[in-house]
Legacy VTK file of the C-alpha trace (Angstrom):
# vtk DataFile Version 3.0
C-alpha trace
ASCII
DATASET POLYDATA
POINTS 185 float
-33.352 33.730 -3.504
-33.268 30.671 -5.738
-29.939 31.776 -7.229
-28.419 32.094 -3.761
-29.711 28.672 -2.821
-28.285 27.055 -5.958
-24.966 28.851 -5.429
-24.799 27.686 -1.822
-25.558 24.103 -2.818
-22.940 24.167 -5.576
-20.288 25.596 -3.234
-21.147 22.997 -0.578
-20.842 20.198 -3.128
-17.457 21.468 -4.329
-16.209 21.775 -0.746
-17.351 18.272 0.178
-16.021 16.617 -2.972
-12.770 18.594 -2.973
-11.874 17.753 0.625
-12.747 14.083 0.096
-10.475 13.727 -2.915
-7.570 15.439 -1.148
-7.950 13.263 1.952
-8.168 10.036 -0.022
-5.096 10.926 -2.087
-3.057 11.430 1.100
-4.295 8.169 2.619
-3.712 5.962 -0.404
-0.430 7.169 -1.799
1.613 8.721 1.003
4.878 10.474 0.175
5.682 10.688 -3.507
9.440 10.291 -3.212
11.441 7.968 -0.991
15.240 8.262 -0.735
15.796 4.511 -1.259
14.925 2.034 -3.990
15.201 -1.741 -3.998
15.974 -3.754 -7.119
15.433 -7.516 -7.218
16.662 -10.262 -9.513
13.008 -11.267 -9.803
9.758 -10.519 -7.989
8.726 -14.183 -8.253
10.862 -16.963 -6.776
10.382 -20.617 -5.826
10.330 -21.428 -2.109
13.816 -22.125 -0.782
15.657 -20.464 -3.675
17.903 -17.476 -2.914
16.813 -14.037 -4.094
19.399 -11.255 -4.512
18.427 -7.653 -3.927
20.208 -4.308 -4.061
19.241 -1.293 -1.959
20.224 2.130 -3.327
20.055 5.229 -1.071
22.362 7.812 -2.681
21.711 10.515 -0.059
22.370 8.201 2.905
25.902 6.888 2.198
27.369 5.139 5.260
24.065 5.026 7.159
22.657 1.945 8.867
19.256 0.929 7.529
16.813 -1.876 8.296
15.485 -4.215 5.625
12.077 -5.489 6.752
10.481 -8.596 5.221
6.866 -9.402 6.178
4.569 -12.303 5.372
0.808 -11.913 5.372
-0.078 -15.555 6.063
0.450 -18.167 8.754
2.653 -20.501 6.733
5.773 -18.478 7.568
5.242 -18.824 11.303
4.623 -22.571 11.007
7.576 -23.062 8.682
9.951 -20.789 10.607
10.674 -18.743 7.478
10.110 -15.459 9.282
11.054 -14.955 12.929
8.489 -12.910 14.870
4.819 -12.380 13.971
5.468 -12.797 10.257
8.193 -10.118 10.135
11.963 -10.371 9.855
14.367 -7.423 10.049
18.008 -7.203 8.982
20.311 -4.251 9.608
22.555 -3.268 6.715
25.192 -0.550 6.396
25.282 1.385 3.152
28.661 1.803 1.442
30.116 5.147 0.288
27.868 5.055 -2.794
24.765 4.477 -0.654
24.391 0.867 -1.823
23.861 -2.383 0.089
23.196 -5.901 -1.183
21.524 -8.850 0.500
20.281 -12.330 -0.301
16.894 -13.556 0.919
15.789 -17.179 1.120
12.050 -17.453 1.697
10.933 -21.005 2.439
7.127 -20.686 2.604
4.954 -20.029 -0.472
2.925 -16.814 -0.463
3.328 -13.066 -0.867
6.013 -11.228 1.092
6.582 -7.493 1.351
10.006 -5.852 1.538
10.671 -2.285 2.676
13.653 -0.225 3.880
13.288 1.610 7.220
15.498 4.070 9.098
16.625 3.644 12.730
13.321 5.155 13.968
11.200 2.744 11.920
10.203 5.389 9.358
9.923 4.115 5.750
12.758 4.996 3.375
11.378 3.074 0.385
8.072 2.033 -1.051
6.743 -1.433 -0.215
7.702 -4.115 -2.736
5.838 -7.438 -3.040
7.613 -10.724 -3.751
5.591 -13.794 -4.732
7.012 -17.100 -3.532
5.688 -20.169 -5.321
5.774 -23.729 -4.006
9.007 -25.591 -4.667
8.750 -27.287 -8.034
7.452 -24.306 -10.041
4.098 -23.053 -11.239
2.588 -26.420 -12.269
-0.610 -25.692 -10.279
-1.157 -22.470 -12.229
-0.732 -24.232 -15.585
-3.377 -26.812 -14.595
-5.781 -24.079 -13.527
-5.201 -24.742 -9.833
-4.409 -21.083 -9.262
-1.914 -21.739 -6.476
-4.638 -22.119 -3.837
-4.738 -18.459 -2.788
-7.300 -15.733 -3.141
-6.697 -12.769 -5.385
-5.835 -9.499 -3.658
-7.381 -6.563 -5.487
-6.433 -3.774 -3.126
-9.630 -1.864 -3.856
-10.999 0.580 -1.330
-14.500 2.006 -1.315
-13.953 4.692 1.338
-13.562 7.639 -1.105
-16.729 6.614 -2.940
-18.683 6.338 0.302
-17.497 9.803 1.359
-18.587 11.281 -1.982
-21.977 9.545 -1.754
-22.464 10.851 1.787
-21.580 14.375 0.674
-24.058 14.227 -2.188
-26.716 12.924 0.170
-26.180 15.903 2.499
-26.326 18.342 -0.433
-29.604 16.765 -1.629
-31.128 16.941 1.857
-30.152 20.617 2.147
-31.740 21.358 -1.237
-34.955 19.606 -0.166
-35.138 21.547 3.118
-34.460 24.838 1.335
-37.185 24.191 -1.252
-39.734 23.357 1.464
-38.877 26.540 3.383
-39.232 28.558 0.195
-42.602 26.948 -0.584
-43.956 27.801 2.859
-42.882 31.441 2.584
-44.286 31.912 -0.866
LINES 1 186
185 0 1 2 3 4 5 6 7 8 9 10 11 12 13 14 15 16 17 18 19 20 21 22 23 24 25 26 27 28 29 30 31 32 33 34 35 36 37 38 39 40 41 42 43 44 45 46 47 48 49 50 51 52 53 54 55 56 57 58 59 60 61 62 63 64 65 66 67 68 69 70 71 72 73 74 75 76 77 78 79 80 81 82 83 84 85 86 87 88 89 90 91 92 93 94 95 96 97 98 99 100 101 102 103 104 105 106 107 108 109 110 111 112 113 114 115 116 117 118 119 120 121 122 123 124 125 126 127 128 129 130 131 132 133 134 135 136 137 138 139 140 141 142 143 144 145 146 147 148 149 150 151 152 153 154 155 156 157 158 159 160 161 162 163 164 165 166 167 168 169 170 171 172 173 174 175 176 177 178 179 180 181 182 183 184
């Protein structure tokens, strides 16, 4: 009886932990391969300076794609750097090699994201982050000013909470099973 109980608990733990890790991997990483890549002259640029980028989609030669630039803060809306709700979209047509080039000029300091989308709004590339510093360079960072923004860590505790909840359920089941066994014996 005890062997069956231990086996059942072990199988339950494996099922709970296995399904949690699979679900969190799907949520965090998404598709592993996108058909398009974006290359930039630099991922850090001063506000108001042009930034050249090249989009490469070898399997989509001649297609029309959308380059989407988003800003996470309010400075873009106040400054007019990005048109609607912190997002700007530009349609580009790929040449026969599946390549398109563009030049961005971002006038507000902060972090922007750039991604390529198809005509239905589905992502064709991963999301790239561009850091725009205040005009005049990184003098604040050299003085220890840190640029005035908070660090973004990107951590998520959801998988850990799911694992902890699963272990809690397994422990409660073991406790109930041991009490039932004690009453019978």
